[in-house]
PDB file of N, H, CA, C and O in Angstrom:
ATOM      1  N   UNK A   1     -37.783 -38.684 -17.787  1.00  0.00           N
ATOM      2  CA  UNK A   1     -37.300 -37.913 -16.678  1.00  0.00           C
ATOM      3  C   UNK A   1     -35.813 -38.119 -16.446  1.00  0.00           C
ATOM      4  O   UNK A   1     -35.152 -37.250 -15.877  1.00  0.00           O
ATOM      5  N   UNK A   2     -35.290 -39.225 -16.865  1.00  0.00           N
ATOM      6  H   UNK A   2     -35.828 -39.931 -17.327  1.00  0.00           H
ATOM      7  CA  UNK A   2     -33.872 -39.499 -16.656  1.00  0.00           C
ATOM      8  C   UNK A   2     -33.001 -38.622 -17.546  1.00  0.00           C
ATOM      9  O   UNK A   2     -31.810 -38.461 -17.279  1.00  0.00           O
ATOM     10  N   UNK A   3     -33.586 -38.046 -18.612  1.00  0.00           N
ATOM     11  H   UNK A   3     -34.554 -38.177 -18.829  1.00  0.00           H
ATOM     12  CA  UNK A   3     -32.810 -37.215 -19.516  1.00  0.00           C
ATOM     13  C   UNK A   3     -32.575 -35.808 -18.970  1.00  0.00           C
ATOM     14  O   UNK A   3     -31.673 -35.118 -19.444  1.00  0.00           O
ATOM     15  N   UNK A   4     -33.356 -35.366 -17.990  1.00  0.00           N
ATOM     16  H   UNK A   4     -34.089 -35.927 -17.605  1.00  0.00           H
ATOM     17  CA  UNK A   4     -33.185 -34.022 -17.424  1.00  0.00           C
ATOM     18  C   UNK A   4     -31.959 -34.023 -16.500  1.00  0.00           C
ATOM     19  O   UNK A   4     -31.888 -34.790 -15.540  1.00  0.00           O
ATOM     20  N   UNK A   5     -31.000 -33.149 -16.813  1.00  0.00           N
ATOM     21  H   UNK A   5     -31.057 -32.526 -17.594  1.00  0.00           H
ATOM     22  CA  UNK A   5     -29.783 -33.071 -16.005  1.00  0.00           C
ATOM     23  C   UNK A   5     -29.787 -31.756 -15.225  1.00  0.00           C
ATOM     24  O   UNK A   5     -30.208 -30.715 -15.729  1.00  0.00           O
ATOM     25  N   UNK A   6     -29.330 -31.829 -14.043  1.00  0.00           N
ATOM     26  H   UNK A   6     -28.987 -32.675 -13.633  1.00  0.00           H
ATOM     27  CA  UNK A   6     -29.198 -30.631 -13.217  1.00  0.00           C
ATOM     28  C   UNK A   6     -27.755 -30.156 -13.339  1.00  0.00           C
ATOM     29  O   UNK A   6     -26.821 -30.923 -13.100  1.00  0.00           O
ATOM     30  N   UNK A   7     -27.576 -28.898 -13.710  1.00  0.00           N
ATOM     31  H   UNK A   7     -28.334 -28.276 -13.904  1.00  0.00           H
ATOM     32  CA  UNK A   7     -26.232 -28.351 -13.852  1.00  0.00           C
ATOM     33  C   UNK A   7     -25.915 -27.480 -12.639  1.00  0.00           C
ATOM     34  O   UNK A   7     -26.697 -26.616 -12.242  1.00  0.00           O
ATOM     35  N   UNK A   8     -24.768 -27.730 -12.081  1.00  0.00           N
ATOM     36  H   UNK A   8     -24.132 -28.431 -12.404  1.00  0.00           H
ATOM     37  CA  UNK A   8     -24.300 -26.937 -10.954  1.00  0.00           C
ATOM     38  C   UNK A   8     -23.572 -25.701 -11.504  1.00  0.00           C
ATOM     39  O   UNK A   8     -22.972 -25.759 -12.577  1.00  0.00           O
ATOM     40  N   UNK A   9     -23.627 -24.597 -10.771  1.00  0.00           N
ATOM     41  H   UNK A   9     -24.114 -24.550  -9.899  1.00  0.00           H
ATOM     42  CA  UNK A   9     -22.886 -23.412 -11.228  1.00  0.00           C
ATOM     43  C   UNK A   9     -21.383 -23.668 -11.201  1.00  0.00           C
ATOM     44  O   UNK A   9     -20.890 -24.460 -10.398  1.00  0.00           O
ATOM     45  N   UNK A  10     -20.672 -22.994 -12.080  1.00  0.00           N
ATOM     46  H   UNK A  10     -21.072 -22.350 -12.732  1.00  0.00           H
ATOM     47  CA  UNK A  10     -19.219 -23.206 -12.133  1.00  0.00           C
ATOM     48  C   UNK A  10     -18.582 -22.640 -10.872  1.00  0.00           C
ATOM     49  O   UNK A  10     -19.033 -21.630 -10.331  1.00  0.00           O
ATOM     50  N   UNK A  11     -17.552 -23.292 -10.424  1.00  0.00           N
ATOM     51  H   UNK A  11     -17.186 -24.113 -10.863  1.00  0.00           H
ATOM     52  CA  UNK A  11     -16.929 -22.895  -9.159  1.00  0.00           C
ATOM     53  C   UNK A  11     -15.982 -21.703  -9.320  1.00  0.00           C
ATOM     54  O   UNK A  11     -15.581 -21.118  -8.314  1.00  0.00           O
ATOM     55  N   UNK A  12     -15.616 -21.327 -10.526  1.00  0.00           N
ATOM     56  H   UNK A  12     -15.942 -21.802 -11.343  1.00  0.00           H
ATOM     57  CA  UNK A  12     -14.666 -20.240 -10.727  1.00  0.00           C
ATOM     58  C   UNK A  12     -15.315 -18.908 -11.019  1.00  0.00           C
ATOM     59  O   UNK A  12     -14.620 -17.940 -11.327  1.00  0.00           O
ATOM     60  N   UNK A  13     -16.618 -18.832 -10.932  1.00  0.00           N
ATOM     61  H   UNK A  13     -17.184 -19.618 -10.682  1.00  0.00           H
ATOM     62  CA  UNK A  13     -17.304 -17.589 -11.274  1.00  0.00           C
ATOM     63  C   UNK A  13     -17.057 -16.494 -10.257  1.00  0.00           C
ATOM     64  O   UNK A  13     -17.204 -16.710  -9.055  1.00  0.00           O
ATOM     65  N   UNK A  14     -16.682 -15.321 -10.736  1.00  0.00           N
ATOM     66  H   UNK A  14     -16.563 -15.145 -11.713  1.00  0.00           H
ATOM     67  CA  UNK A  14     -16.493 -14.168  -9.865  1.00  0.00           C
ATOM     68  C   UNK A  14     -15.132 -14.087  -9.206  1.00  0.00           C
ATOM     69  O   UNK A  14     -14.879 -13.155  -8.441  1.00  0.00           O
ATOM     70  N   UNK A  15     -14.263 -15.017  -9.474  1.00  0.00           N
ATOM     71  H   UNK A  15     -14.468 -15.773 -10.095  1.00  0.00           H
ATOM     72  CA  UNK A  15     -12.936 -14.960  -8.867  1.00  0.00           C
ATOM     73  C   UNK A  15     -12.020 -14.086  -9.710  1.00  0.00           C
ATOM     74  O   UNK A  15     -12.088 -14.094 -10.939  1.00  0.00           O
ATOM     75  N   UNK A  16     -11.156 -13.324  -9.025  1.00  0.00           N
ATOM     76  H   UNK A  16     -11.100 -13.317  -8.026  1.00  0.00           H
ATOM     77  CA  UNK A  16     -10.213 -12.448  -9.705  1.00  0.00           C
ATOM     78  C   UNK A  16      -8.816 -12.940  -9.373  1.00  0.00           C
ATOM     79  O   UNK A  16      -8.505 -13.221  -8.215  1.00  0.00           O
ATOM     80  N   UNK A  17      -7.987 -13.042 -10.383  1.00  0.00           N
ATOM     81  H   UNK A  17      -8.239 -12.814 -11.323  1.00  0.00           H
ATOM     82  CA  UNK A  17      -6.609 -13.464 -10.160  1.00  0.00           C
ATOM     83  C   UNK A  17      -5.681 -12.265 -10.269  1.00  0.00           C
ATOM     84  O   UNK A  17      -5.731 -11.508 -11.239  1.00  0.00           O
ATOM     85  N   UNK A  18      -4.838 -12.104  -9.266  1.00  0.00           N
ATOM     86  H   UNK A  18      -4.797 -12.719  -8.478  1.00  0.00           H
ATOM     87  CA  UNK A  18      -3.838 -11.049  -9.276  1.00  0.00           C
ATOM     88  C   UNK A  18      -2.474 -11.703  -9.463  1.00  0.00           C
ATOM     89  O   UNK A  18      -2.141 -12.675  -8.786  1.00  0.00           O
ATOM     90  N   UNK A  19      -1.704 -11.165 -10.376  1.00  0.00           N
ATOM     91  H   UNK A  19      -1.975 -10.375 -10.927  1.00  0.00           H
ATOM     92  CA  UNK A  19      -0.421 -11.767 -10.688  1.00  0.00           C
ATOM     93  C   UNK A  19       0.683 -11.067  -9.916  1.00  0.00           C
ATOM     94  O   UNK A  19       0.646  -9.852  -9.726  1.00  0.00           O
ATOM     95  N   UNK A  20       1.642 -11.822  -9.483  1.00  0.00           N
ATOM     96  H   UNK A  20       1.672 -12.810  -9.637  1.00  0.00           H
ATOM     97  CA  UNK A  20       2.777 -11.305  -8.728  1.00  0.00           C
ATOM     98  C   UNK A  20       3.962 -10.989  -9.643  1.00  0.00           C
ATOM     99  O   UNK A  20       5.074 -10.788  -9.155  1.00  0.00           O
ATOM    100  N   UNK A  21       3.748 -10.941 -10.934  1.00  0.00           N
ATOM    101  H   UNK A  21       2.844 -11.104 -11.330  1.00  0.00           H
ATOM    102  CA  UNK A  21       4.840 -10.755 -11.880  1.00  0.00           C
ATOM    103  C   UNK A  21       5.355  -9.319 -11.929  1.00  0.00           C
ATOM    104  O   UNK A  21       6.493  -9.093 -12.338  1.00  0.00           O
ATOM    105  N   UNK A  22       4.539  -8.344 -11.519  1.00  0.00           N
ATOM    106  H   UNK A  22       3.614  -8.528 -11.186  1.00  0.00           H
ATOM    107  CA  UNK A  22       4.919  -6.939 -11.628  1.00  0.00           C
ATOM    108  C   UNK A  22       5.942  -6.583 -10.557  1.00  0.00           C
ATOM    109  O   UNK A  22       5.732  -6.845  -9.372  1.00  0.00           O
ATOM    110  N   UNK A  23       7.033  -5.994 -10.978  1.00  0.00           N
ATOM    111  H   UNK A  23       7.203  -5.781 -11.940  1.00  0.00           H
ATOM    112  CA  UNK A  23       8.055  -5.524 -10.055  1.00  0.00           C
ATOM    113  C   UNK A  23       8.231  -4.026 -10.264  1.00  0.00           C
ATOM    114  O   UNK A  23       8.437  -3.569 -11.389  1.00  0.00           O
ATOM    115  N   UNK A  24       8.151  -3.273  -9.188  1.00  0.00           N
ATOM    116  H   UNK A  24       7.983  -3.644  -8.275  1.00  0.00           H
ATOM    117  CA  UNK A  24       8.321  -1.829  -9.266  1.00  0.00           C
ATOM    118  C   UNK A  24       9.795  -1.498  -9.464  1.00  0.00           C
ATOM    119  O   UNK A  24      10.675  -2.225  -9.003  1.00  0.00           O
ATOM    120  N   UNK A  25      10.053  -0.392 -10.155  1.00  0.00           N
ATOM    121  H   UNK A  25       9.339   0.199 -10.530  1.00  0.00           H
ATOM    122  CA  UNK A  25      11.435   0.041 -10.344  1.00  0.00           C
ATOM    123  C   UNK A  25      11.983   0.669  -9.069  1.00  0.00           C
ATOM    124  O   UNK A  25      13.190   0.648  -8.833  1.00  0.00           O
ATOM    125  N   UNK A  26      11.101   1.224  -8.251  1.00  0.00           N
ATOM    126  H   UNK A  26      10.119   1.241  -8.443  1.00  0.00           H
ATOM    127  CA  UNK A  26      11.503   1.817  -6.980  1.00  0.00           C
ATOM    128  C   UNK A  26      11.083   0.892  -5.853  1.00  0.00           C
ATOM    129  O   UNK A  26       9.894   0.682  -5.616  1.00  0.00           O
ATOM    130  N   UNK A  27      12.061   0.347  -5.169  1.00  0.00           N
ATOM    131  H   UNK A  27      13.027   0.517  -5.362  1.00  0.00           H
ATOM    132  CA  UNK A  27      11.773  -0.515  -4.034  1.00  0.00           C
ATOM    133  C   UNK A  27      12.605  -0.040  -2.852  1.00  0.00           C
ATOM    134  O   UNK A  27      13.825   0.097  -2.950  1.00  0.00           O
ATOM    135  N   UNK A  28      11.932   0.208  -1.735  1.00  0.00           N
ATOM    136  H   UNK A  28      10.942   0.097  -1.655  1.00  0.00           H
ATOM    137  CA  UNK A  28      12.601   0.681  -0.524  1.00  0.00           C
ATOM    138  C   UNK A  28      12.398  -0.339   0.574  1.00  0.00           C
ATOM    139  O   UNK A  28      11.347  -0.973   0.667  1.00  0.00           O
ATOM    140  N   UNK A  29      13.398  -0.489   1.393  1.00  0.00           N
ATOM    141  H   UNK A  29      14.252   0.026   1.317  1.00  0.00           H
ATOM    142  CA  UNK A  29      13.259  -1.346   2.561  1.00  0.00           C
ATOM    143  C   UNK A  29      12.410  -0.600   3.597  1.00  0.00           C
ATOM    144  O   UNK A  29      12.466   0.628   3.667  1.00  0.00           O
ATOM    145  N   UNK A  30      11.637  -1.318   4.390  1.00  0.00           N
ATOM    146  H   UNK A  30      11.593  -2.315   4.333  1.00  0.00           H
ATOM    147  CA  UNK A  30      10.790  -0.658   5.391  1.00  0.00           C
ATOM    148  C   UNK A  30      11.586   0.196   6.375  1.00  0.00           C
ATOM    149  O   UNK A  30      11.078   1.206   6.863  1.00  0.00           O
ATOM    150  N   UNK A  31      12.822  -0.195   6.673  1.00  0.00           N
ATOM    151  H   UNK A  31      13.234  -1.015   6.277  1.00  0.00           H
ATOM    152  CA  UNK A  31      13.649   0.585   7.596  1.00  0.00           C
ATOM    153  C   UNK A  31      13.926   1.977   7.042  1.00  0.00           C
ATOM    154  O   UNK A  31      13.935   2.960   7.783  1.00  0.00           O
ATOM    155  N   UNK A  32      14.150   2.051   5.732  1.00  0.00           N
ATOM    156  H   UNK A  32      14.142   1.253   5.130  1.00  0.00           H
ATOM    157  CA  UNK A  32      14.433   3.348   5.122  1.00  0.00           C
ATOM    158  C   UNK A  32      13.208   4.250   5.147  1.00  0.00           C
ATOM    159  O   UNK A  32      13.332   5.456   5.358  1.00  0.00           O
ATOM    160  N   UNK A  33      12.049   3.688   4.939  1.00  0.00           N
ATOM    161  H   UNK A  33      11.948   2.708   4.768  1.00  0.00           H
ATOM    162  CA  UNK A  33      10.819   4.487   4.950  1.00  0.00           C
ATOM    163  C   UNK A  33      10.570   5.039   6.343  1.00  0.00           C
ATOM    164  O   UNK A  33      10.243   6.217   6.488  1.00  0.00           O
ATOM    165  N   UNK A  34      10.720   4.209   7.374  1.00  0.00           N
ATOM    166  H   UNK A  34      10.987   3.253   7.256  1.00  0.00           H
ATOM    167  CA  UNK A  34      10.511   4.665   8.752  1.00  0.00           C
ATOM    168  C   UNK A  34      11.541   5.724   9.118  1.00  0.00           C
ATOM    169  O   UNK A  34      11.202   6.718   9.760  1.00  0.00           O
ATOM    170  N   UNK A  35      12.796   5.525   8.718  1.00  0.00           N
ATOM    171  H   UNK A  35      13.071   4.717   8.196  1.00  0.00           H
ATOM    172  CA  UNK A  35      13.842   6.513   9.009  1.00  0.00           C
ATOM    173  C   UNK A  35      13.542   7.833   8.315  1.00  0.00           C
ATOM    174  O   UNK A  35      13.736   8.894   8.908  1.00  0.00           O
ATOM    175  N   UNK A  36      13.077   7.792   7.083  1.00  0.00           N
ATOM    176  H   UNK A  36      12.919   6.930   6.601  1.00  0.00           H
ATOM    177  CA  UNK A  36      12.743   9.019   6.361  1.00  0.00           C
ATOM    178  C   UNK A  36      11.602   9.765   7.050  1.00  0.00           C
ATOM    179  O   UNK A  36      11.647  10.988   7.177  1.00  0.00           O
ATOM    180  N   UNK A  37      10.593   9.039   7.490  1.00  0.00           N
ATOM    181  H   UNK A  37      10.556   8.045   7.386  1.00  0.00           H
ATOM    182  CA  UNK A  37       9.471   9.679   8.182  1.00  0.00           C
ATOM    183  C   UNK A  37       9.937  10.321   9.481  1.00  0.00           C
ATOM    184  O   UNK A  37       9.531  11.439   9.800  1.00  0.00           O
ATOM    185  N   UNK A  38      10.785   9.626  10.232  1.00  0.00           N
ATOM    186  H   UNK A  38      11.115   8.718   9.973  1.00  0.00           H
ATOM    187  CA  UNK A  38      11.302  10.192  11.481  1.00  0.00           C
ATOM    188  C   UNK A  38      12.137  11.444  11.219  1.00  0.00           C
ATOM    189  O   UNK A  38      12.041  12.417  11.967  1.00  0.00           O
ATOM    190  N   UNK A  39      12.944  11.429  10.179  1.00  0.00           N
ATOM    191  H   UNK A  39      13.022  10.639   9.571  1.00  0.00           H
ATOM    192  CA  UNK A  39      13.748  12.610   9.840  1.00  0.00           C
ATOM    193  C   UNK A  39      12.852  13.785   9.491  1.00  0.00           C
ATOM    194  O   UNK A  39      13.121  14.908   9.917  1.00  0.00           O
ATOM    195  N   UNK A  40      11.790  13.551   8.723  1.00  0.00           N
ATOM    196  H   UNK A  40      11.572  12.638   8.377  1.00  0.00           H
ATOM    197  CA  UNK A  40      10.874  14.633   8.358  1.00  0.00           C
ATOM    198  C   UNK A  40      10.178  15.183   9.600  1.00  0.00           C
ATOM    199  O   UNK A  40      10.012  16.396   9.723  1.00  0.00           O
ATOM    200  N   UNK A  41       9.772  14.316  10.520  1.00  0.00           N
ATOM    201  H   UNK A  41       9.907  13.330  10.420  1.00  0.00           H
ATOM    202  CA  UNK A  41       9.118  14.775  11.750  1.00  0.00           C
ATOM    203  C   UNK A  41      10.080  15.605  12.588  1.00  0.00           C
ATOM    204  O   UNK A  41       9.691  16.641  13.128  1.00  0.00           O
ATOM    205  N   UNK A  42      11.323  15.169  12.704  1.00  0.00           N
ATOM    206  H   UNK A  42      11.639  14.328  12.265  1.00  0.00           H
ATOM    207  CA  UNK A  42      12.316  15.922  13.478  1.00  0.00           C
ATOM    208  C   UNK A  42      12.576  17.278  12.839  1.00  0.00           C
ATOM    209  O   UNK A  42      12.669  18.283  13.545  1.00  0.00           O
ATOM    210  N   UNK A  43      12.695  17.323  11.521  1.00  0.00           N
ATOM    211  H   UNK A  43      12.619  16.507  10.948  1.00  0.00           H
ATOM    212  CA  UNK A  43      12.904  18.608  10.833  1.00  0.00           C
ATOM    213  C   UNK A  43      11.715  19.531  11.055  1.00  0.00           C
ATOM    214  O   UNK A  43      11.894  20.729  11.272  1.00  0.00           O
ATOM    215  N   UNK A  44      10.508  18.987  11.003  1.00  0.00           N
ATOM    216  H   UNK A  44      10.363  18.014  10.827  1.00  0.00           H
ATOM    217  CA  UNK A  44       9.328  19.834  11.235  1.00  0.00           C
ATOM    218  C   UNK A  44       9.293  20.359  12.662  1.00  0.00           C
ATOM    219  O   UNK A  44       8.926  21.513  12.883  1.00  0.00           O
ATOM    220  N   UNK A  45       9.665  19.540  13.628  1.00  0.00           N
ATOM    221  H   UNK A  45       9.963  18.602  13.448  1.00  0.00           H
ATOM    222  CA  UNK A  45       9.707  20.015  15.020  1.00  0.00           C
ATOM    223  C   UNK A  45      10.736  21.122  15.192  1.00  0.00           C
ATOM    224  O   UNK A  45      10.478  22.114  15.875  1.00  0.00           O
ATOM    225  N   UNK A  46      11.893  20.957  14.579  1.00  0.00           N
ATOM    226  H   UNK A  46      12.103  20.151  14.024  1.00  0.00           H
ATOM    227  CA  UNK A  46      12.929  21.998  14.658  1.00  0.00           C
ATOM    228  C   UNK A  46      12.438  23.276  13.997  1.00  0.00           C
ATOM    229  O   UNK A  46      12.609  24.362  14.551  1.00  0.00           O
ATOM    230  N   UNK A  47      11.835  23.166  12.830  1.00  0.00           N
ATOM    231  H   UNK A  47      11.695  22.285  12.380  1.00  0.00           H
ATOM    232  CA  UNK A  47      11.323  24.362  12.153  1.00  0.00           C
ATOM    233  C   UNK A  47      10.195  25.013  12.936  1.00  0.00           C
ATOM    234  O   UNK A  47      10.059  26.236  12.925  1.00  0.00           O
ATOM    235  N   UNK A  48       9.397  24.221  13.606  1.00  0.00           N
ATOM    236  H   UNK A  48       9.508  23.227  13.615  1.00  0.00           H
ATOM    237  CA  UNK A  48       8.314  24.787  14.410  1.00  0.00           C
ATOM    238  C   UNK A  48       8.877  25.612  15.562  1.00  0.00           C
ATOM    239  O   UNK A  48       8.377  26.699  15.852  1.00  0.00           O
ATOM    240  N   UNK A  49       9.924  25.095  16.222  1.00  0.00           N
ATOM    241  H   UNK A  49      10.330  24.213  15.986  1.00  0.00           H
ATOM    242  CA  UNK A  49      10.526  25.824  17.330  1.00  0.00           C
ATOM    243  C   UNK A  49      11.312  27.043  16.860  1.00  0.00           C
ATOM    244  O   UNK A  49      11.142  28.139  17.394  1.00  0.00           O
ATOM    245  N   UNK A  50      12.168  26.854  15.867  1.00  0.00           N
ATOM    246  H   UNK A  50      12.306  25.963  15.433  1.00  0.00           H
ATOM    247  CA  UNK A  50      13.042  27.928  15.409  1.00  0.00           C
ATOM    248  C   UNK A  50      12.255  28.922  14.558  1.00  0.00           C
ATOM    249  O   UNK A  50      12.486  30.128  14.656  1.00  0.00           O
ATOM    250  N   UNK A  51      11.345  28.449  13.737  1.00  0.00           N
ATOM    251  H   UNK A  51      11.157  27.469  13.658  1.00  0.00           H
ATOM    252  CA  UNK A  51      10.592  29.332  12.859  1.00  0.00           C
ATOM    253  C   UNK A  51       9.680  30.272  13.602  1.00  0.00           C
ATOM    254  O   UNK A  51       9.417  31.379  13.134  1.00  0.00           O
ATOM    255  N   UNK A  52       9.189  29.850  14.758  1.00  0.00           N
ATOM    256  H   UNK A  52       9.402  28.950  15.138  1.00  0.00           H
ATOM    257  CA  UNK A  52       8.298  30.744  15.516  1.00  0.00           C
ATOM    258  C   UNK A  52       9.073  31.958  16.042  1.00  0.00           C
ATOM    259  O   UNK A  52       8.473  33.012  16.257  1.00  0.00           O
ATOM    260  N   UNK A  53      10.382  31.838  16.255  1.00  0.00           N
ATOM    261  H   UNK A  53      10.869  30.982  16.081  1.00  0.00           H
ATOM    262  CA  UNK A  53      11.200  32.986  16.708  1.00  0.00           C
ATOM    263  C   UNK A  53      11.355  34.014  15.592  1.00  0.00           C
ATOM    264  O   UNK A  53      11.375  35.218  15.848  1.00  0.00           O
ATOM    265  N   UNK A  54      11.464  33.533  14.347  1.00  0.00           N
ATOM    266  H   UNK A  54      11.448  32.555  14.140  1.00  0.00           H
ATOM    267  CA  UNK A  54      11.654  34.446  13.236  1.00  0.00           C
ATOM    268  C   UNK A  54      10.369  35.147  12.836  1.00  0.00           C
ATOM    269  O   UNK A  54      10.410  36.278  12.351  1.00  0.00           O
ATOM    270  N   UNK A  55       9.249  34.511  13.026  1.00  0.00           N
ATOM    271  H   UNK A  55       9.216  33.592  13.421  1.00  0.00           H
ATOM    272  CA  UNK A  55       7.976  35.110  12.620  1.00  0.00           C
ATOM    273  C   UNK A  55       7.372  36.011  13.694  1.00  0.00           C
ATOM    274  O   UNK A  55       6.455  36.777  13.398  1.00  0.00           O
ATOM    275  N   UNK A  56       7.855  35.942  14.920  1.00  0.00           N
ATOM    276  H   UNK A  56       8.600  35.320  15.161  1.00  0.00           H
ATOM    277  CA  UNK A  56       7.302  36.766  16.007  1.00  0.00           C
ATOM    278  C   UNK A  56       7.903  38.142  16.028  1.00  0.00           C
ATOM    279  O   UNK A  56       7.547  38.958  16.879  1.00  0.00           O
TER     280      UNK A  56
END
């Protein structure tokens, strides 16, 4: 009976490693993204107001 060994499951099973080595060629600062979104929203609001005059 002393020859029977109990094996525990490996602790690394099912783990996924993600590497941080990848660098995108396009990198934007968060300030630029927020500013771009605000500019697009302002342009759409202007077009909504002015465009409705041309289509009526």
